GUNU-299603 format. One record per atom (N, C-alpha, C): residue number from 1; residue in one letter; atom name; z, x, y. Coordinates in steps of 0.02 Angstrom, whole numbers, plus 32768, in hexadecimal, padded with zeros to 4 digits. Each point is the difference from the previous one (the first is absolute). Last residue first. Layout:
N
{NUM; a; CA; {Z; X; Y}} ...
//
This chain:
182
{182; r; N; {57AD; 1012; 5B37}} {182; r; CA; {7FFE; 7FB7; 7FF3}} {182; r; C; {8002; 7FF3; 7FB7}} {181; g; N; {8074; 80D5; 808F}} {181; g; CA; {7FBE; 7FE6; 7FEC}} {181; g; C; {8004; 7FB5; 7FF4}} {180; a; N; {80B6; 8089; 8050}} {180; a; CA; {7FF8; 8005; 7FB8}} {180; a; C; {7FBC; 7FE7; 7FE9}} {179; g; N; {8036; 8073; 80F9}} {179; g; CA; {8018; 7FC9; 7FD7}} {179; g; C; {7FF3; 800B; 7FB6}} {178; w; N; {7FCE; 807E; 80D8}} {178; w; CA; {7FD0; 7FF4; 7FC9}} {178; w; C; {8017; 7FC7; 7FD4}} {177; a; N; {8086; 8050; 80B7}} {177; a; CA; {7FC3; 7FE1; 8019}} {177; a; C; {7FCE; 7FF0; 7FC9}} {176; g; N; {80E4; 8070; 8000}} {176; g; CA; {7FF4; 7FBF; 7FE2}} {176; g; C; {7FC0; 7FDE; 8015}} {175; a; N; {8056; 80B8; 80A2}} {175; a; CA; {801B; 7FF7; 7FBD}} {175; a; C; {7FF2; 7FB9; 7FE7}} {174; p; N; {7F56; 805E; 80B2}} {174; p; CA; {8047; 7FEF; 7FFF}} {174; p; C; {8017; 7FF6; 7FB8}} {173; l; N; {7F38; 80A8; 8036}} {173; l; CA; {800C; 7FB8; 7FF5}} {173; l; C; {804A; 7FF4; 8004}} {172; a; N; {7F56; 80CA; 806C}} {172; a; CA; {803B; 7FEB; 7FDA}} {172; a; C; {8003; 7FB5; 7FFA}} {171; g; N; {7F5D; 8089; 8080}} {171; g; CA; {7FFF; 8019; 7FBC}} {171; g; C; {803B; 7FE9; 7FD7}} {170; t; N; {7FAD; 7FD6; 80EC}} {170; t; CA; {803B; 8028; 7FF6}} {170; t; C; {8003; 801D; 7FBA}} {169; p; N; {7F4E; 7F6B; 804F}} {169; p; CA; {7FFD; 8042; 801F}} {169; p; C; {803D; 802B; 7FF3}} {168; g; N; {7FB9; 7F41; 7F4A}} {168; g; CA; {8007; 8003; 8049}} {168; g; C; {8003; 8047; 801A}} {167; t; N; {8042; 7FF5; 7F0A}} {167; t; CA; {7FD8; 7FCE; 8022}} {167; t; C; {800C; 8007; 804B}} {166; r; N; {8040; 8079; 7EF9}} {166; r; CA; {7FF3; 8003; 8048}} {166; r; C; {7FDA; 7FC4; 8017}} {165; a; N; {80B4; 805F; 7F2C}} {165; a; CA; {7FC4; 7FDA; 8012}} {165; a; C; {7FFA; 7FFE; 804C}} {164; l; N; {80AB; 806A; 7F6A}} {164; l; CA; {7FDB; 8022; 8035}} {164; l; C; {7FC3; 7FDA; 8017}} {163; g; N; {80AA; 7FE2; 7F45}} {163; g; CA; {801B; 7FED; 8040}} {163; g; C; {7FDC; 8020; 803B}} {162; r; N; {7FD3; 8005; 7F0C}} {162; r; CA; {8025; 803A; 801B}} {162; r; C; {801E; 7FF0; 8044}} {161; r; N; {7F7C; 7F5E; 7F94}} {161; r; CA; {8036; 800F; 7FD2}} {161; r; C; {802A; 803B; 8018}} {160; q; N; {7F3F; 7FC9; 8079}} {160; q; CA; {8032; 7FCB; 8007}} {160; q; C; {803C; 800F; 7FD3}} {159; l; N; {7F42; 8088; 7FF0}} {159; l; CA; {8028; 800F; 803C}} {159; l; C; {8038; 7FCE; 8009}} {158; a; N; {7F68; 7FD8; 7F53}} {158; a; CA; {8027; 803D; 7FF1}} {158; a; C; {802D; 8012; 803B}} {157; a; N; {7F6B; 7F4D; 801C}} {157; a; CA; {8034; 7FEE; 7FCF}} {157; a; C; {802C; 803C; 7FF0}} {156; g; N; {7F46; 8022; 808D}} {156; g; CA; {8033; 7FD8; 8020}} {156; g; C; {8039; 7FEE; 7FD1}} {155; r; N; {7F3F; 8077; 7FAC}} {155; r; CA; {8029; 8027; 802E}} {155; r; C; {803A; 7FD9; 801C}} {154; w; N; {7F6B; 7F93; 7F63}} {154; w; CA; {8013; 8042; 7FE6}} {154; w; C; {8031; 8024; 802E}} {153; a; N; {7FAA; 7F2B; 803D}} {153; a; CA; {801C; 7FF6; 7FBD}} {153; a; C; {8019; 8043; 7FE4}} {152; h; N; {7F8D; 8001; 80D0}} {152; h; CA; {8045; 7FE7; 8004}} {152; h; C; {801F; 7FF7; 7FBB}} {151; c; N; {7F20; 8049; 8008}} {151; c; CA; {802B; 8030; 8024}} {151; c; C; {8048; 7FE7; 8002}} {150; i; N; {7F5B; 7F6F; 7FAD}} {150; i; CA; {8010; 8034; 7FD0}} {150; i; C; {8030; 8032; 801F}} {149; g; N; {7FAC; 7F5B; 808E}} {149; g; CA; {802C; 7FE2; 7FCE}} {149; g; C; {8017; 8034; 7FCD}} {148; l; N; {7F60; 8041; 809F}} {148; l; CA; {8041; 7FF6; 8020}} {148; l; C; {8032; 7FE3; 7FCE}} {147; a; N; {7F22; 8015; 7FB9}} {147; a; CA; {801F; 8042; 8005}} {147; a; C; {8045; 7FFB; 8021}} {146; l; N; {7F7C; 7F3E; 7FF6}} {146; l; CA; {8017; 8013; 7FBD}} {146; l; C; {8024; 8042; 8002}} {145; a; N; {7F9A; 7FBF; 80C4}} {145; a; CA; {803A; 7FD6; 7FF4}} {145; a; C; {801D; 800D; 7FBA}} {144; d; N; {7F36; 806A; 803A}} {144; d; CA; {8038; 801D; 8026}} {144; d; C; {8040; 7FD8; 7FF6}} {143; a; N; {7F39; 7FAE; 7FA1}} {143; a; CA; {8015; 803E; 7FDD}} {143; a; C; {803C; 8020; 8024}} {142; a; N; {7F9D; 7F49; 8067}} {142; a; CA; {8023; 7FE9; 7FC4}} {142; a; C; {8019; 803D; 7FD9}} {141; d; N; {7F79; 8029; 80BA}} {141; d; CA; {8041; 7FE5; 8017}} {141; d; C; {8029; 7FE8; 7FC4}} {140; a; N; {7F1D; 804B; 7FE6}} {140; a; CA; {8032; 8036; 8002}} {140; a; C; {8045; 7FE7; 8016}} {139; p; N; {7F6A; 7F42; 7F97}} {139; p; CA; {7FF0; 8039; 8029}} {139; p; C; {8039; 8033; 8001}} {138; r; N; {7FE6; 7FD0; 7F2F}} {138; r; CA; {7FDA; 7FFC; 803E}} {138; r; C; {8018; 7FC4; 8028}} {137; p; N; {8046; 80AC; 7F1A}} {137; p; CA; {800D; 7FC6; 802B}} {137; p; C; {7FD8; 8005; 8041}} {136; p; N; {7FAE; 806F; 7F13}} {136; p; CA; {8027; 800E; 803C}} {136; p; C; {800B; 7FC1; 802A}} {135; e; N; {7FE4; 7FE0; 7EFA}} {135; e; CA; {7FD6; 801A; 8036}} {135; e; C; {802B; 800B; 803D}} {134; a; N; {8065; 7FC4; 7F34}} {134; a; CA; {7FBD; 8007; 7FE5}} {134; a; C; {7FD0; 801D; 8034}} {133; l; N; {810C; 8037; 7FFC}} {133; l; CA; {7FD3; 7FCB; 8016}} {133; l; C; {7FB9; 800E; 7FE5}} {132; s; N; {80EC; 806D; 7FEE}} {132; s; CA; {7FD1; 7FF2; 7FC9}} {132; s; C; {7FD2; 7FC6; 8011}} {131; l; N; {80AA; 8074; 808B}} {131; l; CA; {8007; 7FB9; 7FEF}} {131; l; C; {7FD3; 7FEB; 7FC7}} {130; l; N; {7FFD; 80E1; 8053}} {130; l; CA; {8047; 7FF0; 7FF5}} {130; l; C; {800B; 7FB9; 7FE9}} {129; r; N; {7F22; 8047; 803F}} {129; r; CA; {8018; 8021; 7FC2}} {129; r; C; {8048; 7FEB; 7FF0}} {128; t; N; {7FA1; 7FB5; 80CA}} {128; t; CA; {7FDA; 7FE3; 7FC9}} {128; t; C; {801A; 801B; 7FBD}} {127; v; N; {8056; 8060; 80C2}} {127; v; CA; {8019; 7FBC; 7FF9}} {127; v; C; {7FDF; 7FDE; 7FC4}} {126; m; N; {7FAF; 80D3; 803D}} {126; m; CA; {8041; 8004; 7FDF}} {126; m; C; {801F; 7FBB; 7FF6}} {125; a; N; {7F31; 800E; 8074}} {125; a; CA; {7FF8; 8017; 7FBB}} {125; a; C; {8042; 8003; 7FDC}} {124; t; N; {8002; 7FCD; 80E6}} {124; t; CA; {7FE4; 7FC9; 7FD9}} {124; t; C; {7FF8; 8013; 7FB7}} {123; v; N; {8045; 80A7; 8094}} {123; v; CA; {8034; 7FCE; 7FFA}} {123; v; C; {7FE7; 7FC7; 7FD4}} {122; q; N; {7F64; 80A5; 8039}} {122; q; CA; {8032; 801A; 7FD0}} {122; q; C; {8038; 7FCD; 7FF4}} {121; a; N; {7F5E; 7FCE; 80A4}} {121; a; CA; {7FE1; 7FFE; 7FBD}} {121; a; C; {8031; 8019; 7FCB}} {120; k; N; {803F; 800B; 80E6}} {120; k; CA; {8001; 7FBB; 7FE6}} {120; k; C; {7FE3; 7FFC; 7FB9}} {119; d; N; {8065; 80ED; 803F}} {119; d; CA; {7FD5; 7FD1; 8024}} {119; d; C; {8001; 7FBC; 7FDE}} {118; a; N; {80C9; 80C6; 800D}} {118; a; CA; {7FCB; 7FE2; 7FD8}} {118; a; C; {7FD6; 7FD1; 802B}} {117; n; N; {80CA; 808D; 8035}} {117; n; CA; {7FC0; 8006; 8023}} {117; n; C; {7FC6; 7FE1; 7FD9}} {116; g; N; {80E6; 8013; 7FB4}} {116; g; CA; {8002; 7FD7; 803C}} {116; g; C; {7FC0; 8003; 8028}} {115; s; N; {802B; 8021; 7EF0}} {115; s; CA; {7FEE; 8023; 803D}} {115; s; C; {8000; 7FD0; 803B}} {114; g; N; {802F; 7FBC; 7F20}} {114; g; CA; {801F; 8041; 7FFF}} {114; g; C; {7FF0; 8029; 803E}} {113; t; N; {7FC5; 7F13; 7FC3}} {113; t; CA; {7FD1; 8035; 7FEB}} {113; t; C; {8020; 8044; 7FF8}} {112; v; N; {807E; 7F37; 803C}} {112; v; CA; {7FCE; 7FE8; 7FD2}} {112; v; C; {7FD4; 8038; 7FE5}} {111; a; N; {80AF; 8026; 80A2}} {111; a; CA; {801F; 7FDD; 7FC8}} {111; a; C; {7FCC; 7FEF; 7FCA}} {110; a; N; {7FB8; 8060; 80CE}} {110; a; CA; {8025; 8031; 7FD7}} {110; a; C; {801E; 7FDF; 7FC2}} {109; k; N; {7F95; 7F76; 809F}} {109; k; CA; {7FCF; 802B; 7FDE}} {109; k; C; {8023; 8032; 7FD2}} {108; v; N; {8088; 7F7A; 8088}} {108; v; CA; {7FDF; 7FD7; 7FCC}} {108; v; C; {7FCF; 802B; 7FD9}} {107; e; N; {8069; 8062; 80B9}} {107; e; CA; {8031; 7FF3; 7FCB}} {107; e; C; {7FE1; 7FDA; 7FC6}} {106; s; N; {7F7D; 8024; 80C2}} {106; s; CA; {800A; 803E; 7FDA}} {106; s; C; {8032; 7FF7; 7FC7}} {105; p; N; {7FDA; 7F4C; 809A}} {105; p; CA; {7FC7; 800A; 7FD3}} {105; p; C; {8008; 8040; 7FD5}} {104; t; N; {80E1; 7F91; 804E}} {104; t; CA; {7FC6; 801C; 8022}} {104; t; C; {7FC7; 8007; 7FCF}} {103; y; N; {80C7; 7F46; 7FEE}} {103; y; CA; {7FE8; 8040; 7FE8}} {103; y; C; {7FC5; 8017; 802A}} {102; l; N; {80E1; 7F41; 7FF1}} {102; l; CA; {7FC5; 8018; 8024}} {102; l; C; {7FEE; 8045; 7FE6}} {101; a; N; {808F; 7F14; 7FAB}} {101; a; CA; {7FFC; 8049; 7FFE}} {101; a; C; {7FBE; 8014; 8021}} {100; v; N; {80B4; 7F1C; 7FF5}} {100; v; CA; {7FBF; 801D; 8010}} {100; v; C; {8005; 804C; 7FFD}} {99; p; N; {808B; 7F11; 7F99}} {99; p; CA; {8001; 8041; 8020}} {99; p; C; {7FB9; 801A; 8009}} {98; l; N; {803B; 7EF6; 7FFA}} {98; l; CA; {7FEA; 803A; 7FD9}} {98; l; C; {800A; 8041; 8026}} {97; g; N; {8024; 7F0C; 803C}} {97; g; CA; {803A; 8028; 7FEB}} {97; g; C; {7FEE; 803C; 7FD5}} {96; a; N; {7F71; 7F59; 8076}} {96; a; CA; {800D; 7FF2; 7FB9}} {96; a; C; {803C; 8027; 7FE6}} {95; r; N; {7FB2; 801E; 80DF}} {95; r; CA; {800F; 7FB8; 7FFA}} {95; r; C; {8013; 7FED; 7FB8}} {94; a; N; {7FB6; 80DC; 802A}} {94; a; CA; {8043; 7FF5; 801C}} {94; a; C; {8014; 7FB7; 7FFA}} {93; a; N; {7F25; 803A; 7FC2}} {93; a; CA; {8031; 801A; 7FD0}} {93; a; C; {8047; 7FF3; 8018}} {92; a; N; {7F52; 7FCB; 8091}} {92; a; CA; {7FFF; 7FD1; 7FC7}} {92; a; C; {8033; 8016; 7FCC}} {91; l; N; {7FDF; 8091; 80B5}} {91; l; CA; {8024; 7FC4; 8015}} {91; l; C; {8002; 7FCC; 7FC7}} {90; i; N; {7F80; 80C2; 7FE0}} {90; i; CA; {8048; 8011; 8000}} {90; i; C; {802A; 7FC4; 8014}} {89; a; N; {7F19; 7FE9; 800E}} {89; a; CA; {8013; 8007; 7FB9}} {89; a; C; {804A; 800F; 7FFB}} {88; v; N; {7FA1; 7FF9; 80D6}} {88; v; CA; {8007; 7FBD; 7FE5}} {88; v; C; {8012; 8001; 7FB5}} {87; g; N; {7FDD; 80D0; 806E}} {87; g; CA; {803A; 7FDD; 801C}} {87; g; C; {8008; 7FBA; 7FE3}} {86; a; N; {7F42; 8085; 7FCB}} {86; a; CA; {803C; 8019; 7FDE}} {86; a; C; {803D; 7FD9; 8018}} {85; a; N; {7F38; 7FD1; 806D}} {85; a; CA; {7FFE; 7FE6; 7FBB}} {85; a; C; {803D; 8018; 7FD9}} {84; q; N; {7FE4; 8056; 80D9}} {84; q; CA; {8010; 7FB8; 8003}} {84; q; C; {8001; 7FE1; 7FBB}} {83; g; N; {7FBE; 80E1; 8012}} {83; g; CA; {8048; 7FF8; 800F}} {83; g; C; {8014; 7FB7; 8003}} {82; t; N; {7F1C; 8032; 7FE8}} {82; t; CA; {8024; 8014; 7FC3}} {82; t; C; {804B; 7FF7; 800A}} {81; g; N; {7F76; 7FDC; 80BA}} {81; g; CA; {7FF7; 7FCB; 7FCE}} {81; g; C; {8026; 800F; 7FC0}} {80; m; N; {7FFF; 80A9; 80A4}} {80; m; CA; {8024; 7FC5; 8019}} {80; m; C; {7FFB; 7FC7; 7FCD}} {79; v; N; {7F85; 80C4; 7FD9}} {79; v; CA; {8047; 800A; 7FF1}} {79; v; C; {8029; 7FC5; 8019}} {78; t; N; {7F18; 7FFF; 8030}} {78; t; CA; {800C; 7FFB; 7FB8}} {78; t; C; {804B; 8007; 7FF0}} {77; r; N; {7FBB; 8023; 80DE}} {77; r; CA; {7FF7; 7FB9; 7FEE}} {77; r; C; {800E; 7FF5; 7FB6}} {76; v; N; {7FFF; 80DD; 8055}} {76; v; CA; {803C; 7FDB; 8014}} {76; v; C; {7FFA; 7FB6; 7FED}} {75; n; N; {7F8E; 80DE; 7F96}} {75; n; CA; {7FEB; 7FC0; 801C}} {75; n; C; {803E; 7FD5; 800E}} {74; h; N; {801E; 80D4; 7F9D}} {74; h; CA; {7FD5; 800D; 803A}} {74; h; C; {7FEC; 7FBF; 8023}} {73; q; N; {80EA; 8004; 7F83}} {73; q; CA; {7FBC; 8010; 7FEB}} {73; q; C; {7FD6; 800B; 803F}} {72; s; N; {8117; 7FF0; 7FB0}} {72; s; CA; {7FCC; 8005; 8033}} {72; s; C; {7FBD; 8014; 7FE1}} {71; f; N; {80A7; 7F7C; 7F63}} {71; f; CA; {8006; 803D; 8028}} {71; f; C; {7FC5; 8003; 802F}} {70; v; N; {8093; 7F52; 7F49}} {70; v; CA; {7FCA; 8008; 802F}} {70; v; C; {800C; 803F; 802A}} {69; r; N; {8050; 7FC2; 7EFF}} {69; r; CA; {8019; 800E; 8044}} {69; r; C; {7FC5; 800E; 802D}} {68; e; N; {7FFC; 7F67; 7F1E}} {68; e; CA; {7FEB; 8040; 801B}} {68; e; C; {8019; 8006; 8048}} {67; v; N; {8083; 7F6F; 7F45}} {67; v; CA; {7FCC; 7FFC; 8033}} {67; v; C; {7FEE; 8046; 8017}} {66; a; N; {808C; 7F61; 7F38}} {66; a; CA; {7FEE; 8045; 8013}} {66; a; C; {7FC4; 7FFC; 802F}} {65; l; N; {80D0; 7F54; 7FA2}} {65; l; CA; {7FBE; 8004; 801F}} {65; l; C; {7FF6; 8049; 8014}} {64; v; N; {80A1; 7F84; 7F36}} {64; v; CA; {7FFA; 8029; 803C}} {64; v; C; {7FB9; 7FFC; 801A}} {63; e; N; {8046; 7F84; 7F43}} {63; e; CA; {8043; 8018; 8012}} {63; e; C; {7FFF; 8027; 8041}} {62; p; N; {7F56; 7F2C; 7FB2}} {62; p; CA; {800B; 8048; 7FFA}} {62; p; C; {8047; 8012; 8016}} {61; e; N; {7F7B; 7F1F; 7FCB}} {61; e; CA; {8046; 8012; 8006}} {61; e; C; {800D; 804B; 7FF6}} {60; y; N; {7F2E; 7F69; 8000}} {60; y; CA; {800F; 8038; 7FD2}} {60; y; C; {8048; 8016; 8000}} {59; t; N; {7FAC; 7F43; 808A}} {59; t; CA; {7FDF; 7FFC; 7FBF}} {59; t; C; {8019; 8034; 7FCF}} {58; t; N; {804D; 7FFE; 80E4}} {58; t; CA; {8017; 7FC4; 7FDC}} {58; t; C; {7FE3; 7FFE; 7FB9}} {57; i; N; {7FB5; 80AA; 808E}} {57; i; CA; {8048; 800B; 7FF2}} {57; i; C; {801B; 7FC5; 7FD7}} {56; l; N; {7F25; 7FF0; 8051}} {56; l; CA; {8004; 8032; 7FCB}} {56; l; C; {8048; 800C; 7FEA}} {55; a; N; {7FDB; 7F74; 80B8}} {55; a; CA; {7FEB; 7FDF; 7FC2}} {55; a; C; {8002; 8030; 7FC5}} {54; a; N; {802A; 8056; 80D7}} {54; a; CA; {8038; 7FD4; 7FEB}} {54; a; C; {7FEF; 7FDD; 7FBF}} {53; v; N; {7F57; 807C; 8064}} {53; v; CA; {8033; 802D; 7FE3}} {53; v; C; {803C; 7FD7; 7FE9}} {52; a; N; {7F58; 7F88; 806E}} {52; a; CA; {7FE6; 801A; 7FC0}} {52; a; C; {8033; 802F; 7FDF}} {51; d; N; {802E; 7FAC; 80D9}} {51; d; CA; {8003; 7FCB; 7FCF}} {51; d; C; {7FEA; 8018; 7FBB}} {50; s; N; {7FE9; 8096; 80B4}} {50; s; CA; {8047; 7FF3; 7FF2}} {50; s; C; {8008; 7FCB; 7FCA}} {49; l; N; {7F27; 802C; 804F}} {49; l; CA; {801A; 8038; 7FD9}} {49; l; C; {8049; 7FF4; 7FEC}} {48; e; N; {7F9C; 7F64; 8091}} {48; e; CA; {7FE1; 7FFC; 7FBD}} {48; e; C; {801A; 8037; 7FD3}} {47; l; N; {8043; 8005; 80E2}} {47; l; CA; {801F; 7FC8; 7FDD}} {47; l; C; {7FE5; 7FFA; 7FB9}} {46; l; N; {7F9A; 809B; 808E}} {46; l; CA; {8043; 8017; 7FEB}} {46; l; C; {8025; 7FCA; 7FDB}} {45; r; N; {7F30; 7FC7; 805C}} {45; r; CA; {7FF7; 8032; 7FCB}} {45; r; C; {8043; 8018; 7FE6}} {44; q; N; {7FFF; 7F70; 80B9}} {44; q; CA; {7FEE; 7FDC; 7FC4}} {44; q; C; {7FF7; 8030; 7FC5}} {43; g; N; {802A; 805C; 80D6}} {43; g; CA; {803A; 7FDC; 7FE7}} {43; g; C; {7FF2; 7FDB; 7FBF}} {42; l; N; {7F4A; 806C; 8070}} {42; l; CA; {8030; 802E; 7FE2}} {42; l; C; {803C; 7FDC; 7FE3}} {41; e; N; {7F11; 7F87; 800E}} {41; e; CA; {8033; 8013; 8030}} {41; e; C; {8036; 8029; 7FDC}} {40; a; N; {7F07; 8002; 7F99}} {40; a; CA; {8037; 7FD1; 800B}} {40; a; C; {8032; 801D; 8032}} {39; a; N; {7F3C; 8074; 7FA6}} {39; a; CA; {7FF3; 7FD8; 803C}} {39; a; C; {803A; 7FD0; 8010}} {38; p; N; {7FFB; 808E; 7F39}} {38; p; CA; {8007; 8027; 803D}} {38; p; C; {7FF7; 7FD8; 8040}} {37; p; N; {8060; 7F9F; 7F12}} {37; p; CA; {7FC0; 8007; 8025}} {37; p; C; {8009; 8026; 8041}} {36; t; N; {8092; 8029; 7F1D}} {36; t; CA; {8001; 7FD3; 8039}} {36; t; C; {7FBF; 800C; 8027}} {35; r; N; {8070; 8032; 7EF5}} {35; r; CA; {7FCE; 8009; 8036}} {35; r; C; {800C; 7FCE; 8038}} {34; l; N; {807A; 8086; 7F1D}} {34; l; CA; {8005; 7FC5; 802B}} {34; l; C; {7FD0; 800D; 803A}} {33; v; N; {7FF6; 806D; 7EFE}} {33; v; CA; {8009; 8007; 8048}} {33; v; C; {8006; 7FBB; 8020}} {32; s; N; {8048; 8068; 7F00}} {32; s; CA; {7FC4; 7FE9; 8023}} {32; s; C; {800A; 8010; 804A}} {31; y; N; {808B; 7FF6; 7EF9}} {31; y; CA; {7FED; 8027; 803C}} {31; y; C; {7FC0; 7FE3; 801D}} {30; t; N; {80D6; 7FE6; 7F2D}} {30; t; CA; {7FC9; 7FE5; 8027}} {30; t; C; {7FF1; 802F; 803A}} {29; i; N; {8087; 8046; 7F4A}} {29; i; CA; {8006; 7FB8; 7FF4}} {29; i; C; {7FC6; 7FDC; 8023}} {28; a; N; {8022; 8105; 7F9D}} {28; a; CA; {7FEA; 7FD6; 8038}} {28; a; C; {8005; 7FB7; 7FEB}} {27; r; N; {8090; 80DE; 7FAB}} {27; r; CA; {7FD3; 7FCA; 7FEB}} {27; r; C; {7FEF; 7FD7; 803D}} {26; p; N; {8064; 810D; 7FB8}} {26; p; CA; {8002; 7FC3; 8027}} {26; p; C; {7FCE; 7FCE; 7FE6}} {25; p; N; {8087; 80C3; 7F70}} {25; p; CA; {7FBF; 7FEE; 801E}} {25; p; C; {8006; 7FBF; 8028}} {24; r; N; {80D4; 80A3; 7FEA}} {24; r; CA; {7FDC; 7FCE; 7FD7}} {24; r; C; {7FBD; 7FF1; 8022}} {23; g; N; {80A9; 8093; 805F}} {23; g; CA; {7FF7; 8017; 7FBB}} {23; g; C; {7FDB; 7FD0; 7FD2}} {22; p; N; {8070; 7F98; 80D8}} {22; p; CA; {7FF5; 8047; 7FF5}} {22; p; C; {7FFB; 8011; 7FB6}} {21; s; N; {7FB6; 7F0C; 8041}} {21; s; CA; {803E; 8025; 8009}} {21; s; C; {7FF2; 804A; 7FF2}} {20; g; N; {7F7A; 7EF5; 8028}} {20; g; CA; {8006; 8046; 7FEC}} {20; g; C; {8045; 801B; 800D}} {19; q; N; {7F39; 7F33; 8036}} {19; q; CA; {803D; 8004; 7FD8}} {19; q; C; {8006; 8049; 7FEA}} {18; i; N; {7F77; 7F84; 80D9}} {18; i; CA; {8006; 8033; 7FCB}} {18; i; C; {8042; 7FF7; 7FDC}} {17; v; N; {7F47; 7F84; 80B7}} {17; v; CA; {8041; 7FF8; 7FE1}} {17; v; C; {8000; 802D; 7FC2}} {16; a; N; {7F6C; 7FFA; 80F6}} {16; a; CA; {8004; 800B; 7FB7}} {16; a; C; {8048; 7FF3; 7FEA}} {15; y; N; {7F3E; 7FF6; 80E5}} {15; y; CA; {8040; 7FF1; 7FE1}} {15; y; C; {7FFD; 800C; 7FB5}} {14; g; N; {7F76; 8030; 8105}} {14; g; CA; {8005; 8006; 7FB8}} {14; g; C; {8045; 7FED; 7FE8}} {13; c; N; {7F67; 7FB9; 80D7}} {13; c; CA; {8044; 8015; 7FF1}} {13; c; C; {8007; 8002; 7FB4}} {12; r; N; {7F39; 7FED; 80CE}} {12; r; CA; {800C; 8005; 7FB7}} {12; r; C; {8045; 801D; 7FF5}} {11; t; N; {7FCF; 7FC8; 80DB}} {11; t; CA; {7FC5; 7FE0; 7FE2}} {11; t; C; {8006; 7FFE; 7FB4}} {10; l; N; {80B0; 8066; 8077}} {10; l; CA; {7FF7; 7FBE; 801F}} {10; l; C; {7FC4; 7FDB; 7FE2}} {9; g; N; {80AC; 80B2; 7F84}} {9; g; CA; {7FC2; 8000; 8026}} {9; g; C; {7FF6; 7FBA; 801B}} {8; p; N; {80B3; 80A1; 7F51}} {8; p; CA; {7FF4; 7FD3; 8038}} {8; p; C; {7FBD; 8009; 8022}} {7; d; N; {8066; 8017; 7F09}} {7; d; CA; {7FDA; 802F; 8028}} {7; d; C; {7FE9; 7FD8; 803D}} {6; i; N; {80CB; 7FD6; 7F40}} {6; i; CA; {7FD5; 7FE7; 8036}} {6; i; C; {7FE0; 803B; 8024}} {5; g; N; {808F; 7FB4; 7F0A}} {5; g; CA; {7FE5; 8034; 802B}} {5; g; C; {7FD0; 7FE2; 8033}} {4; l; N; {80D4; 7FAF; 7F59}} {4; l; CA; {7FC6; 7FE7; 8025}} {4; l; C; {7FEB; 8037; 8030}} {3; v; N; {8094; 8006; 7F0E}} {3; v; CA; {7FF4; 8018; 8044}} {3; v; C; {7FC1; 7FDD; 801C}} {2; l; N; {80C8; 7FFE; 7F2C}} {2; l; CA; {7FC4; 7FDF; 8018}} {2; l; C; {7FF8; 8010; 804B}} {1; m; N; {8082; 807A; 7F22}} {1; m; CA; {8002; 7FED; 8046}} {1; m; C; {7FBD; 7FE2; 8012}} 
//
């Protein structure tokens, strides 16, 4: 399964393309961050992110988009930008006909480290180890996107086969929403 993982952010949006399946070591195809200038107008920044995610989808042809579920944080301004970035990534996937899976940070941490309370350093260390990378991925947004891709490749694929894959607030996908892949 080819997964495009997105760690949403308005200034730095991590992305990763992962090849993987349950019970097999994942492989990183590519990873980095998309950056938008903080001084730019919001609409332009969102357009740049949307276009960049669409280009990733066209280039790598993933079977699914895995996005970190935005949750309330202490800084309302930060959570708004994160939510807006997640929204444009989800919209780009919808335009391409890709299913979207949303994961909480705790779900991703648990899938990659075994603990939903792992810190960023532990997640980065496990991502580096699981993908046999020569050095830890930087910045942390790229490591988080890799972790999202691994999470879906392992957990999402297994849940999908059992018909229990979750997305959105209801936790249920309509029948056939995953399709046969590309």
